[in-house]
C-alpha positions as CSV (number, residue, x, y, z in Angstrom):
1,Q,9.6,1.4,-14.3
2,L,6.4,0.2,-12.7
3,R,8.2,-2.6,-10.9
4,R,10.6,0.0,-9.5
5,R,7.7,2.2,-8.4
6,L,6.1,-0.7,-6.6
7,A,9.3,-1.0,-4.5
8,G,9.0,-4.8,-4.1
9,V,5.2,-4.8,-3.4
10,S,3.0,-7.4,-5.2
11,P,0.5,-5.8,-7.5
12,S,-2.3,-8.1,-6.3
13,N,-1.6,-7.1,-2.7
14,L,-1.7,-3.4,-3.7
15,R,-5.0,-4.0,-5.4
16,S,-6.4,-5.6,-2.2
17,V,-5.3,-2.6,-0.1
18,V,-6.7,-0.1,-2.5
19,T,-10.0,-2.0,-2.9
20,A,-10.4,-2.4,0.9
21,T,-9.7,1.2,1.7
22,F,-12.1,2.6,-0.9
23,Q,-14.9,0.0,-0.4
24,Q,-16.4,1.8,2.6
25,R,-17.6,5.3,1.8
26,R,-16.4,8.2,3.8
27,K,-14.4,6.1,6.2
28,T,-10.8,6.3,7.4
29,V,-8.1,4.1,6.2
30,R,-8.1,2.3,9.5
31,N,-11.8,1.3,9.1
32,G,-11.3,0.3,5.6
33,L,-8.3,-1.9,6.3
34,K,-9.5,-3.5,9.5
35,Q,-11.0,-6.6,7.9
36,L,-8.1,-7.1,5.4
37,A,-5.6,-6.8,8.3
38,L,-7.5,-9.4,10.2
39,T,-7.3,-11.7,7.2
40,V,-3.6,-11.1,6.6
41,Y,-2.7,-11.6,10.3
42,E,-5.0,-14.7,10.5
43,G,-7.4,-13.1,13.1
44,D,-4.6,-12.1,15.5
45,K,-6.1,-8.8,16.9
46,E,-3.0,-7.9,18.8
47,R,-0.9,-8.0,15.6
48,V,-3.6,-5.9,13.8
49,Q,-3.4,-3.4,16.5
50,Q,0.4,-3.3,16.3
51,F,0.1,-2.7,12.5
52,F,-2.3,0.2,13.0
53,E,0.0,1.8,15.7
54,S,3.2,1.2,13.8
55,E,5.3,4.0,12.4
56,P,5.8,4.2,8.6
57,L,8.7,2.1,7.3
58,P,11.8,3.9,6.0
59,L,11.6,4.2,2.2
60,P,13.6,1.6,0.3
61,Q,16.8,2.6,-1.4
62,S,15.2,2.4,-4.8
63,V,12.7,5.0,-3.8
64,Q,15.3,7.2,-2.2
65,D,17.3,7.0,-5.5
66,A,14.1,8.0,-7.4
67,I,13.6,10.9,-5.0
68,D,17.1,12.1,-5.6
69,A,16.4,11.9,-9.4
70,G,13.3,14.1,-8.9
71,D,10.6,11.4,-9.6
72,E,7.3,13.0,-8.7
73,F,5.7,9.6,-7.8
74,A,8.6,8.9,-5.3
75,L,8.5,12.4,-3.8
76,A,4.9,11.8,-2.6
77,Q,5.5,8.2,-1.4
78,Q,6.4,8.9,2.3
79,L,3.5,8.1,4.6
80,P,2.5,10.8,7.1
81,S,2.6,9.8,10.7
82,D,-1.2,10.1,11.0
83,W,-1.9,8.0,7.8
84,I,-4.3,5.7,9.6
85,K,-6.7,8.6,10.4
86,K,-6.9,9.9,6.9
87,R,-9.5,9.1,4.3
88,P,-8.3,7.1,1.3
89,E,-8.8,10.0,-1.1
90,E,-6.3,12.1,0.9
91,L,-3.4,9.7,0.1
92,T,-1.3,9.4,-3.0
93,S,-0.9,6.2,-5.0
94,G,2.7,6.0,-3.7
95,Q,1.4,6.1,-0.2
96,F,-0.8,3.1,-1.0
97,V,2.3,1.3,-2.1
98,E,3.8,2.1,1.3
99,I,0.7,0.9,3.2
100,T,0.9,-2.3,1.2
101,R,4.6,-2.8,2.1
102,L,3.8,-2.2,5.7
103,L,0.9,-4.7,5.7
104,Y,2.3,-7.5,3.5
105,G,6.0,-6.8,3.3
106,T,8.0,-7.4,0.1
107,A,8.6,-11.2,0.2
108,G,8.3,-12.8,-3.2
109,A,7.0,-9.8,-5.1
110,E,9.9,-9.4,-7.5
111,E,9.7,-12.8,-9.3
112,G,6.3,-13.1,-10.8
113,P,4.7,-11.2,-13.7
114,L,3.0,-7.9,-13.0
115,G,-0.3,-9.3,-14.2
116,R,-3.3,-7.1,-14.8
117,K,-3.4,-3.4,-14.5
118,V,-3.2,-2.5,-10.8
119,W,-5.4,0.6,-10.8
120,R,-8.4,-0.8,-12.8
121,K,-11.2,-3.0,-11.8
122,L,-11.0,-6.5,-13.1
123,K,-14.0,-6.1,-15.4
124,H,-12.4,-3.0,-17.1
125,G,-8.9,-4.1,-18.0
126,T,-6.7,-6.9,-19.2
């Protein structure tokens, strides 16, 4: 069920997004993700700007099916159009999955093991 909720997103990429957005206190998602986006896009500031200005992606079919089934996680997964201006604590965990999908895509996320717990710091979980 966790793999279905991740909608093709790598758990390690999700961890990177969550960590980056919450690392700076009282900042918007845009400010928190700026450095990570520069790393992902290899310093290409134009692509980073396009990422920040892009509209949220349509939800994958697996998420749409979960919404139809009444899954509460999936019901709160759609990103608002002003997601970049919000603070991290205003977003749901499903919306962080969508931000990760927008930033990294879904390539190669299905094959590997899920690894460590996504929502815990490395020092706390196995």
